[in-house]
C-alpha positions, 0 to 999 in steps of 0.5 A, spaced: 462 484 540 467 490 540 474 488 544 476 493 549 480 499 548 478 499 540 473 503 537 467 501 533 467 500 526 463 506 524 467 510 529 473 507 526 471 510 519 469 516 522 476 517 525 479 516 518 475 521 515 476 526 520 484 524 519 484 525 512 481 532 513 486 534 518 481 534 524 483 529 529 485 535 533 484 542 535 487 544 529 485 547 522 484 543 516 490 543 511 492 549 508 491 549 501 498 549 497 497 556 495 497 559 502 503 555 504 510 558 505 516 554 505 521 558 510 520 554 517 526 550 519 524 542 518 530 539 521 532 531 521 526 527 518 526 519 517 522 516 511 520 509 510 522 506 504 517 500 503 519 494 500 514 495 494 515 499 487 510 505 488 512 506 496 519 506 494 518 511 488 514 516 493 519 515 498 524 518 493 519 523 491 518 526 498 525 526 500 527 530 494 521 535 495 523 535 503 530 536 502 530 541 496 524 545 498 523 545 505 530 544 508 529 537 511 535 533 513 532 526 510 534 519 511 530 514 508 530 507 512 527 500 509 521 498 511 515 494 510 507 495 512 507 492 519 514 492 522 514 500 520 507 501 523 509 497 529 516 501 530 512 508 529 507 506 534 512 504 539 518 508 538 516 514 534 521 512 528 521 513 522 517 519 522 513 518 516 510 512 512 509 515 505 504 510 503 501 506 509 496 501 507 491 502 513 487 496 512 493 492 514 492 494 521 486 499 522 484 498 529 491 499 532 493 505 528 486 508 529 487 507 537 494 510 536 491 516 532 486 517 538 492 517 543 496 522 539 502 517 537 500 517 530 497 522 525 494 521 518 496 526 512 494 526 505 491 520 501 497 517 498 493 513 493 487 518 491 483 512 488 485 507 493 489 500 492 486 494 490 487 487 493 485 480 492 487 473 488 488 474 481 489 470 475 492 471 468 487 474 463 489 469 457 487 463 462 481 467 464 479 468 457 480 460 455 476 458 461 470 463 462 467 459 467 472 461 472 470 468 475 470 467 482 475 464 488 471 458 488 471 457 481 479 457 480 479 452 486 475 447 482 481 446 477 488 445 481 490 442 474 490 449 471 495 452 477 500 447 478 505 447 483 512 447 482 514 443 487 508 438 486 505 439 479 499 434 481 497 439 486 495 446 485 499 453 488 496 459 491 501 464 491 502 468 498 505 475 498 512 476 502 511 474 509 514 481 512 508 484 509 501 484 512 497 481 506 500 474 508 496 474 514 489 475 510 491 470 504 493 465 509 486 466 512 483 466 505 487 459 503 484 456 510 477 459 509 476 456 502 479 450 504 484 450 499 488 444 501 482 440 501 481 441 494 488 440 492 492 446 493 498 448 497 500 455 499 506 458 496 510 462 500 514 468 497 520 471 499 520 478 496 516 482 491 522 480 486 520 473 487 513 474 486 513 478 480 518 473 477 513 468 478 508 472 474 513 473 469 515 466 468 507 464 468 506 469 462 512 466 458 510 459 458 502 461 458 501 457 464 497 458 470 498 462 476 493 464 482 495 468 488 495 474 492 496 481 488 495 488 488 494 495 484 497 499 482 503 496 480 508 496 474 507 488 473 499 489 472 501 494 467 506 489 463 502 483 464 494 483 464 491 480 470 484 479 472 482 479 479 477 474 481 471 475 485 471 473 492 463 471 491 462 474 498 461 481 500 466 484 505 465 483 512 469 489 515 468 486 523 470 479 521 476 482 517 478 487 523 477 481 528 480 475 524 481 475 517 487 481 518 489 478 525 495 473 525 493 467 529 486 467 528 483 460 528 477 460 525 477 465 519 471 466 514 470 467 507 471 475 506 472 479 500 478 484 501 476 491 501 478 497 497 485 499 500 485 506 504 492 508 503 494 514 507 501 518 509 502 516 516 506 521 521 509 520 528 507 525 533 513 528 534 514 530 526 506 532 526 507 537 532 513 541 528 507 543 524 510 547 519 510 547 511 513 540 510 507 537 514 503 541 510 506 538 504 504 531 506 497 533 508 496 535 501 501 530 497 497 524 493 497 521 486 492 517 482 493 509 480 493 511 473 499 516 474 503 511 478 502 505 473 505 509 468 511 511 472 512 504 474 512 501 467 517 507 465 521 505 471 521 497 469 522 499 461 528 503 463 531 499 468 531 505 473 531 505 480 526 508 485 530 514 485 531 515 478 523 514 477 522 519 482 526 524 478 523 522 472 516 524 475 518 530 477 521 532 471 516 530 466 509 531 470 509 538 474 502 539 472 501 533 478 506 536 483 505 543 482 498 542 485 502 540 492 506 546 493 506 553 492 509 557 486 515 559 490 516 552 492 515 549 485 521 554 483 525 551 488 524 544 486 525 546 478 531 549 480 534 543 484 532 538 478 
């Protein structure tokens, strides 16, 4: 049964596809980059810098381009998936979320879009994001019988918890991230506690990555939620476990991804749709800066390589953004006109 005031799942999918093409209003499709002028005043823009690497770097790329090519006064504000989406829907701030993982809150975001409070820009990750439970490849190679979540949960001894090595550990993602909700529900749906596991809460992305690094240093087991693209998966070879069940979109939207659901079912993560999201105020500016955000996007391979460089050089998100703009003009030239590209090169 579809809850009142929400679209059916086919309608949600259709709306997202229309949004990606810029057709949610009586508005033309995004003008090709070659036809976009950069003369209109942009004004003040708040851009969310999310708490994970790819989103942080993209926020800095956008700040540089919006500032130097389009004359915007850009302020980066800290954010995470649900807090940022909620404040954008409720208060209209920040103006832009460069890397919005839509699966986290598809229904409320789609409702907000239908009401004109939010608008979709380009696909930030052209080939989407990947989420699920992962284990180290060396462990998968040593135990070829472990291919699914069920298989892993038969072996708590292979994934010892730091607090109690007699029990296995499933690592959650940071509590401020929406992925902590479906991970918690998956832990319950697979009855992991009854199989000798505990759910380990993680305070931050750095703590999460440190736990994986430690596992690789000691060649010990690690089991838990992770996602791609990331530099961590570029440095540490991991294997995503098969959920053993298909993705049930309706169950996901009504329970698995909803905090407080009491009876989650086993459900696979869908490939994540990752869009740039804009507030109505900024979207209605309808200038070159908006057009830029309607065409700007990169693929996982580009992001993984950039994040690997970032870690190898102990670089900040801002430094990684500048490295990308300096070394990969063949990627970002497709986002802008020749005149804008010259402005970016001059600023670099």
